[in-house]
N, CA, C, O and the ligand as a Tripos MOL2 file, in Angstrom:
@<TRIPOS>MOLECULE
protein
  185   183    47     0     0
PROTEIN
NO_CHARGES

@<TRIPOS>ATOM
      1 N          17.3040  -11.4350   16.1690 N.3       1 MET1
      2 CA         16.2930  -10.2770   15.8770 C.3       1 MET1
      3 C          17.1160   -9.3640   14.8450 C.2       1 MET1
      4 O          18.3380   -9.2470   14.9350 O.2       1 MET1
      5 N          16.4040   -8.7710   13.9270 N.am      2 LYS2
      6 CA         16.9750   -7.8280   12.9220 C.3       2 LYS2
      7 C          16.0670   -6.8100   12.5900 C.2       2 LYS2
      8 O          14.8680   -7.0310   12.4210 O.2       2 LYS2
      9 N          16.6550   -5.5630   12.4770 N.am      3 ASP3
     10 CA         15.6590   -4.4010   12.1370 C.3       3 ASP3
     11 C          16.1380   -3.7050   10.9250 C.2       3 ASP3
     12 O          15.6450   -2.6180   10.6250 O.2       3 ASP3
     13 N          17.1240   -4.2870   10.1580 N.am      4 THR4
     14 CA         17.4870   -3.5970    8.9800 C.3       4 THR4
     15 C          18.0020   -4.6050    7.9230 C.2       4 THR4
     16 O          18.7040   -5.5540    8.2730 O.2       4 THR4
     17 N          17.6840   -4.4180    6.7340 N.am      5 ILE5
     18 CA         18.0190   -5.3620    5.6740 C.3       5 ILE5
     19 C          18.6560   -4.5410    4.5250 C.2       5 ILE5
     20 O          18.2560   -3.3980    4.3050 O.2       5 ILE5
     21 N          19.5870   -5.0760    3.8300 N.am      6 SER6
     22 CA         20.2910   -4.3460    2.6080 C.3       6 SER6
     23 C          19.5820   -5.0250    1.4030 C.2       6 SER6
     24 O          19.5030   -6.2540    1.3990 O.2       6 SER6
     25 N          19.1060   -4.3630    0.4680 N.am      7 LEU7
     26 CA         18.5530   -4.7980   -0.7880 C.3       7 LEU7
     27 C          19.2220   -4.2390   -2.0190 C.2       7 LEU7
     28 O          19.5470   -3.0520   -1.9930 O.2       7 LEU7
     29 N          19.4510   -4.9270   -3.0420 N.am      8 PRO8
     30 CA         19.9110   -4.5660   -4.3200 C.3       8 PRO8
     31 C          18.8060   -3.6410   -4.9270 C.2       8 PRO8
     32 O          17.6440   -3.6980   -4.5240 O.2       8 PRO8
     33 N          19.2190   -2.7740   -5.9230 N.am      9 ARG9
     34 CA         18.2450   -1.9370   -6.5360 C.3       9 ARG9
     35 C          17.1930   -2.7260   -7.1620 C.2       9 ARG9
     36 O          17.5100   -3.7800   -7.7130 O.2       9 ARG9
     37 N          15.8580   -2.3030   -7.1400 N.am     10 TYR10
     38 CA         14.7400   -2.8370   -7.8730 C.3      10 TYR10
     39 C          14.4350   -4.3070   -7.3000 C.2      10 TYR10
     40 O          13.8240   -5.1110   -8.0050 O.2      10 TYR10
     41 N          14.8560   -4.6300   -6.0590 N.am     11 SER11
     42 CA         14.6420   -5.9150   -5.5590 C.3      11 SER11
     43 C          13.3260   -5.7970   -4.4340 C.2      11 SER11
     44 O          12.8050   -4.7340   -4.0990 O.2      11 SER11
     45 N          13.0080   -6.9050   -4.0360 N.am     12 THR12
     46 CA         11.9070   -7.0290   -3.0680 C.3      12 THR12
     47 C          12.3100   -7.8000   -2.0460 C.2      12 THR12
     48 O          13.2260   -8.5960   -2.2510 O.2      12 THR12
     49 N          11.6840   -7.7070   -0.7210 N.am     13 ALA13
     50 CA         11.9250   -8.6230    0.2590 C.3      13 ALA13
     51 C          10.4870   -8.8490    0.9740 C.2      13 ALA13
     52 O           9.5790   -8.0180    0.9640 O.2      13 ALA13
     53 N          10.4450  -10.0900    1.5800 N.am     14 GLU14
     54 CA          9.2390  -10.3410    2.3610 C.3      14 GLU14
     55 C           9.6930  -10.4490    3.7830 C.2      14 GLU14
     56 O          10.6500  -11.1410    4.1320 O.2      14 GLU14
     57 N           8.9020   -9.6780    4.6390 N.am     15 VAL15
     58 CA          9.3760   -9.5690    6.0310 C.3      15 VAL15
     59 C           8.1460  -10.1020    6.8650 C.2      15 VAL15
     60 O           6.9560   -9.8800    6.6420 O.2      15 VAL15
     61 N           8.6870  -10.8280    7.8400 N.am     16 GLY16
     62 CA          7.7600  -11.2370    8.8850 C.3      16 GLY16
     63 C           8.0810  -10.7290   10.3000 C.2      16 GLY16
     64 O           9.2530  -10.5800   10.6450 O.2      16 GLY16
     65 N           7.0700  -10.4670   11.1080 N.am     17 PHE17
     66 CA          7.3430   -9.9410   12.4840 C.3      17 PHE17
     67 C           6.3610  -10.3320   13.4550 C.2      17 PHE17
     68 O           5.2520  -10.6540   13.0280 O.2      17 PHE17
     69 N           6.5700  -10.3550   14.6310 N.am     18 VAL18
     70 CA          5.5910  -10.6080   15.6660 C.3      18 VAL18
     71 C           5.1660   -9.1910   16.0180 C.2      18 VAL18
     72 O           5.9480   -8.3270   16.4140 O.2      18 VAL18
     73 N           3.8270   -9.0220   15.8350 N.am     19 ALA19
     74 CA          3.0530   -7.6910   16.1550 C.3      19 ALA19
     75 C           2.7720   -7.5830   17.6660 C.2      19 ALA19
     76 O           1.6620   -7.8320   18.1350 O.2      19 ALA19
     77 N           3.7950   -7.2140   18.3820 N.am     20 ASP20
     78 CA          3.6620   -7.1270   19.9450 C.3      20 ASP20
     79 C           4.1210   -5.8500   20.4050 C.2      20 ASP20
     80 O           4.6080   -5.7240   21.5280 O.2      20 ASP20
     81 N           3.9790   -4.7830   19.5090 N.am     21 ASN21
     82 CA          4.3360   -3.3690   19.9510 C.3      21 ASN21
     83 C           3.3030   -2.4930   19.2870 C.2      21 ASN21
     84 O           3.6050   -1.8880   18.2580 O.2      21 ASN21
     85 N           2.1570   -2.3950   19.7940 N.am     22 PRO22
     86 CA          1.0210   -1.7170   19.0340 C.3      22 PRO22
     87 C           1.3250   -0.1890   19.0010 C.2      22 PRO22
     88 O           1.9910    0.4100   19.8460 O.2      22 PRO22
     89 N           0.7720    0.3190   17.9620 N.am     23 GLY23
     90 CA          1.0360    1.7620   17.6580 C.3      23 GLY23
     91 C           1.5250    1.9990   16.2790 C.2      23 GLY23
     92 O           1.2320    1.1560   15.4310 O.2      23 GLY23
     93 N           2.2620    3.0780   15.9240 N.am     24 ASN24
     94 CA          2.6670    3.4060   14.6670 C.3      24 ASN24
     95 C           4.1560    3.1030   14.6370 C.2      24 ASN24
     96 O           4.8810    3.3940   15.5880 O.2      24 ASN24
     97 N           4.6170    2.4940   13.4930 N.am     25 THR25
     98 CA          5.9710    2.1250   13.1790 C.3      25 THR25
     99 C           6.3540    2.5920   11.8780 C.2      25 THR25
    100 O           5.6570    2.2470   10.9240 O.2      25 THR25
    101 N           7.4570    3.3970   11.6730 N.am     26 LEU26
    102 CA          7.8520    3.9540   10.4530 C.3      26 LEU26
    103 C           8.7300    2.7670    9.7380 C.2      26 LEU26
    104 O           9.7160    2.2360   10.2490 O.2      26 LEU26
    105 N           8.1880    2.4650    8.4860 N.am     27 PHE27
    106 CA          9.0610    1.5010    7.7380 C.3      27 PHE27
    107 C           9.6810    2.2990    6.6940 C.2      27 PHE27
    108 O           8.9740    2.9320    5.9100 O.2      27 PHE27
    109 N          10.9240    2.3180    6.6260 N.am     28 HIS28
    110 CA         11.5940    3.3420    5.5610 C.3      28 HIS28
    111 C          12.9340    2.7280    5.1240 C.2      28 HIS28
    112 O          13.4840    1.7880    5.6960 O.2      28 HIS28
    113 N          13.3990    3.3860    4.0230 N.am     29 CYS29
    114 CA         14.7450    3.3040    3.5940 C.3      29 CYS29
    115 C          15.6110    4.3090    4.3760 C.2      29 CYS29
    116 O          15.1690    5.3570    4.8450 O.2      29 CYS29
    117 N          16.9980    3.8540    4.4800 N.am     30 HIS30
    118 CA         17.9250    4.7420    5.0970 C.3      30 HIS30
    119 C          18.4710    5.7770    4.3070 C.2      30 HIS30
    120 O          19.1740    6.6210    4.8630 O.2      30 HIS30
    121 N          18.2470    5.8410    3.0540 N.am     31 HIS31
    122 CA         18.6860    6.8730    2.1730 C.3      31 HIS31
    123 C          17.5830    7.9960    2.0300 C.2      31 HIS31
    124 O          16.4630    7.7370    1.5880 O.2      31 HIS31
    125 N          17.9360    9.1480    2.3950 N.am     32 GLN32
    126 CA         17.0260   10.3330    2.6270 C.3      32 GLN32
    127 C          16.4020   10.5050    1.1010 C.2      32 GLN32
    128 O          15.1830   10.6310    0.9860 O.2      32 GLN32
    129 N          17.1610   10.5080    0.0640 N.am     33 ASP33
    130 CA         16.6840   10.8480   -1.2160 C.3      33 ASP33
    131 C          15.6060    9.7920   -1.6790 C.2      33 ASP33
    132 O          14.6590   10.0880   -2.4070 O.2      33 ASP33
    133 N          15.8530    8.5080   -1.1730 N.am     34 HIS34
    134 CA         14.7570    7.4490   -1.4050 C.3      34 HIS34
    135 C          13.5220    7.6460   -0.7170 C.2      34 HIS34
    136 O          12.4320    7.4110   -1.2390 O.2      34 HIS34
    137 N          13.6760    8.0830    0.4730 N.am     35 MET35
    138 CA         12.4710    8.5960    1.2380 C.3      35 MET35
    139 C          11.7130    9.5680    0.7330 C.2      35 MET35
    140 O          10.4840    9.5510    0.7990 O.2      35 MET35
    141 N          12.4660   10.5850    0.1350 N.am     36 ASP36
    142 CA         11.7350   11.7800   -0.4000 C.3      36 ASP36
    143 C          10.9830   11.3260   -1.6950 C.2      36 ASP36
    144 O          10.0480   11.9700   -2.1710 O.2      36 ASP36
    145 N          11.4650   10.1690   -2.2220 N.am     37 GLU37
    146 CA         10.7330    9.7030   -3.5100 C.3      37 GLU37
    147 C           9.6540    8.6770   -3.1080 C.2      37 GLU37
    148 O           8.9820    8.1620   -4.0010 O.2      37 GLU37
    149 N           9.4490    8.3510   -1.8150 N.am     38 GLY38
    150 CA          8.3710    7.6160   -1.4760 C.3      38 GLY38
    151 C           8.7620    6.2410   -0.8850 C.2      38 GLY38
    152 O           7.8820    5.3900   -0.7560 O.2      38 GLY38
    153 N           9.9720    5.9930   -0.5400 N.am     39 SER39
    154 CA         10.3540    4.6360   -0.0140 C.3      39 SER39
    155 C          10.2290    4.7610    1.4560 C.2      39 SER39
    156 O          11.2230    4.6690    2.1760 O.2      39 SER39
    157 N           8.9700    4.9810    1.9560 N.am     40 ALA40
    158 CA          8.7410    4.9310    3.3310 C.3      40 ALA40
    159 C           7.2130    4.6840    3.4530 C.2      40 ALA40
    160 O           6.4530    4.9980    2.5360 O.2      40 ALA40
    161 N           6.7640    4.0920    4.6520 N.am     41 GLY41
    162 CA          5.5190    3.8160    5.0110 C.3      41 GLY41
    163 C           5.2260    3.6340    6.5150 C.2      41 GLY41
    164 O           6.1470    3.4520    7.3110 O.2      41 GLY41
    165 N           3.9600    3.6850    6.8880 N.am     42 LEU42
    166 CA          3.6080    3.5120    8.2620 C.3      42 LEU42
    167 C           2.9670    2.1930    8.4770 C.2      42 LEU42
    168 O           2.0150    1.8690    7.7670 O.2      42 LEU42
    169 N           3.4470    1.3570    9.4640 N.am     43 ILE43
    170 CA          2.7800    0.2050    9.9550 C.3      43 ILE43
    171 C           1.9720    0.5540   11.1190 C.2      43 ILE43
    172 O           2.5280    0.9890   12.1270 O.2      43 ILE43
    173 N           0.5500    0.3810   11.0600 N.am     44 ILE44
    174 CA         -0.2030    0.6540   12.0220 C.3      44 ILE44
    175 C          -1.0520   -0.4940   12.5470 C.2      44 ILE44
    176 O          -1.8490   -1.0010   11.7570 O.2      44 ILE44
    177 N          -0.9790   -0.9320   13.7050 N.am     45 TYR45
    178 CA         -1.8670   -1.8100   14.2450 C.3      45 TYR45
    179 C          -2.0950   -1.5240   15.7900 C.2      45 TYR45
    180 O          -1.2520   -0.9140   16.4480 O.2      45 TYR45
    181 N          -3.3390   -2.0210   16.3590 N.am     46 GLY46
    182 CA         -3.5130   -1.6120   17.6900 C.3      46 GLY46
    183 C          -3.8260   -2.7580   18.6310 C.2      46 GLY46
    184 O          -4.0030   -2.5420   19.8300 O.2      46 GLY46
    185 CU         16.4520    3.2300   -0.7970 Cu       47 CU47
@<TRIPOS>BOND
     1     1     2 1
     2     2     3 1
     3     3     4 2
     4     3     5 am
     5     5     6 1
     6     6     7 1
     7     7     8 2
     8     7     9 am
     9     9    10 1
    10    10    11 1
    11    11    12 2
    12    11    13 am
    13    13    14 1
    14    14    15 1
    15    15    16 2
    16    15    17 am
    17    17    18 1
    18    18    19 1
    19    19    20 2
    20    19    21 am
    21    21    22 1
    22    22    23 1
    23    23    24 2
    24    23    25 am
    25    25    26 1
    26    26    27 1
    27    27    28 2
    28    27    29 am
    29    29    30 1
    30    30    31 1
    31    31    32 2
    32    31    33 am
    33    33    34 1
    34    34    35 1
    35    35    36 2
    36    35    37 am
    37    37    38 1
    38    38    39 1
    39    39    40 2
    40    39    41 am
    41    41    42 1
    42    42    43 1
    43    43    44 2
    44    43    45 am
    45    45    46 1
    46    46    47 1
    47    47    48 2
    48    47    49 am
    49    49    50 1
    50    50    51 1
    51    51    52 2
    52    51    53 am
    53    53    54 1
    54    54    55 1
    55    55    56 2
    56    55    57 am
    57    57    58 1
    58    58    59 1
    59    59    60 2
    60    59    61 am
    61    61    62 1
    62    62    63 1
    63    63    64 2
    64    63    65 am
    65    65    66 1
    66    66    67 1
    67    67    68 2
    68    67    69 am
    69    69    70 1
    70    70    71 1
    71    71    72 2
    72    71    73 am
    73    73    74 1
    74    74    75 1
    75    75    76 2
    76    75    77 am
    77    77    78 1
    78    78    79 1
    79    79    80 2
    80    79    81 am
    81    81    82 1
    82    82    83 1
    83    83    84 2
    84    83    85 am
    85    85    86 1
    86    86    87 1
    87    87    88 2
    88    87    89 am
    89    89    90 1
    90    90    91 1
    91    91    92 2
    92    91    93 am
    93    93    94 1
    94    94    95 1
    95    95    96 2
    96    95    97 am
    97    97    98 1
    98    98    99 1
    99    99   100 2
   100    99   101 am
   101   101   102 1
   102   102   103 1
   103   103   104 2
   104   103   105 am
   105   105   106 1
   106   106   107 1
   107   107   108 2
   108   107   109 am
   109   109   110 1
   110   110   111 1
   111   111   112 2
   112   111   113 am
   113   113   114 1
   114   114   115 1
   115   115   116 2
   116   115   117 am
   117   117   118 1
   118   118   119 1
   119   119   120 2
   120   119   121 am
   121   121   122 1
   122   122   123 1
   123   123   124 2
   124   123   125 am
   125   125   126 1
   126   126   127 1
   127   127   128 2
   128   127   129 am
   129   129   130 1
   130   130   131 1
   131   131   132 2
   132   131   133 am
   133   133   134 1
   134   134   135 1
   135   135   136 2
   136   135   137 am
   137   137   138 1
   138   138   139 1
   139   139   140 2
   140   139   141 am
   141   141   142 1
   142   142   143 1
   143   143   144 2
   144   143   145 am
   145   145   146 1
   146   146   147 1
   147   147   148 2
   148   147   149 am
   149   149   150 1
   150   150   151 1
   151   151   152 2
   152   151   153 am
   153   153   154 1
   154   154   155 1
   155   155   156 2
   156   155   157 am
   157   157   158 1
   158   158   159 1
   159   159   160 2
   160   159   161 am
   161   161   162 1
   162   162   163 1
   163   163   164 2
   164   163   165 am
   165   165   166 1
   166   166   167 1
   167   167   168 2
   168   167   169 am
   169   169   170 1
   170   170   171 1
   171   171   172 2
   172   171   173 am
   173   173   174 1
   174   174   175 1
   175   175   176 2
   176   175   177 am
   177   177   178 1
   178   178   179 1
   179   179   180 2
   180   179   181 am
   181   181   182 1
   182   182   183 1
   183   183   184 2
@<TRIPOS>SUBSTRUCTURE
     1 MET1         2 RESIDUE 1 A MET
     2 LYS2         6 RESIDUE 1 A LYS
     3 ASP3        10 RESIDUE 1 A ASP
     4 THR4        14 RESIDUE 1 A THR
     5 ILE5        18 RESIDUE 1 A ILE
     6 SER6        22 RESIDUE 1 A SER
     7 LEU7        26 RESIDUE 1 A LEU
     8 PRO8        30 RESIDUE 1 A PRO
     9 ARG9        34 RESIDUE 1 A ARG
    10 TYR10       38 RESIDUE 1 A TYR
    11 SER11       42 RESIDUE 1 A SER
    12 THR12       46 RESIDUE 1 A THR
    13 ALA13       50 RESIDUE 1 A ALA
    14 GLU14       54 RESIDUE 1 A GLU
    15 VAL15       58 RESIDUE 1 A VAL
    16 GLY16       62 RESIDUE 1 A GLY
    17 PHE17       66 RESIDUE 1 A PHE
    18 VAL18       70 RESIDUE 1 A VAL
    19 ALA19       74 RESIDUE 1 A ALA
    20 ASP20       78 RESIDUE 1 A ASP
    21 ASN21       82 RESIDUE 1 A ASN
    22 PRO22       86 RESIDUE 1 A PRO
    23 GLY23       90 RESIDUE 1 A GLY
    24 ASN24       94 RESIDUE 1 A ASN
    25 THR25       98 RESIDUE 1 A THR
    26 LEU26      102 RESIDUE 1 A LEU
    27 PHE27      106 RESIDUE 1 A PHE
    28 HIS28      110 RESIDUE 1 A HIS
    29 CYS29      114 RESIDUE 1 A CYS
    30 HIS30      118 RESIDUE 1 A HIS
    31 HIS31      122 RESIDUE 1 A HIS
    32 GLN32      126 RESIDUE 1 A GLN
    33 ASP33      130 RESIDUE 1 A ASP
    34 HIS34      134 RESIDUE 1 A HIS
    35 MET35      138 RESIDUE 1 A MET
    36 ASP36      142 RESIDUE 1 A ASP
    37 GLU37      146 RESIDUE 1 A GLU
    38 GLY38      150 RESIDUE 1 A GLY
    39 SER39      154 RESIDUE 1 A SER
    40 ALA40      158 RESIDUE 1 A ALA
    41 GLY41      162 RESIDUE 1 A GLY
    42 LEU42      166 RESIDUE 1 A LEU
    43 ILE43      170 RESIDUE 1 A ILE
    44 ILE44      174 RESIDUE 1 A ILE
    45 TYR45      178 RESIDUE 1 A TYR
    46 GLY46      182 RESIDUE 1 A GLY
    47 CU47       185 GROUP 0 **** ****
C-alpha cells in the first residue's frame, strides 16, 4: 500500500485505488506553494 508518490516537474501519474473509505479525501501536493497554486483536489464518493 502506498499513499505518496514523487513526480518530476510537469509529469503525470495514473493512480488506481480501492474505494472502500466513503467520504471526502484530500488529494494534494506536499509543497504548500504548489497547493496554493492549485495542486490539490477533493476525492468524493459515498
Ligand atoms: Cu507540487
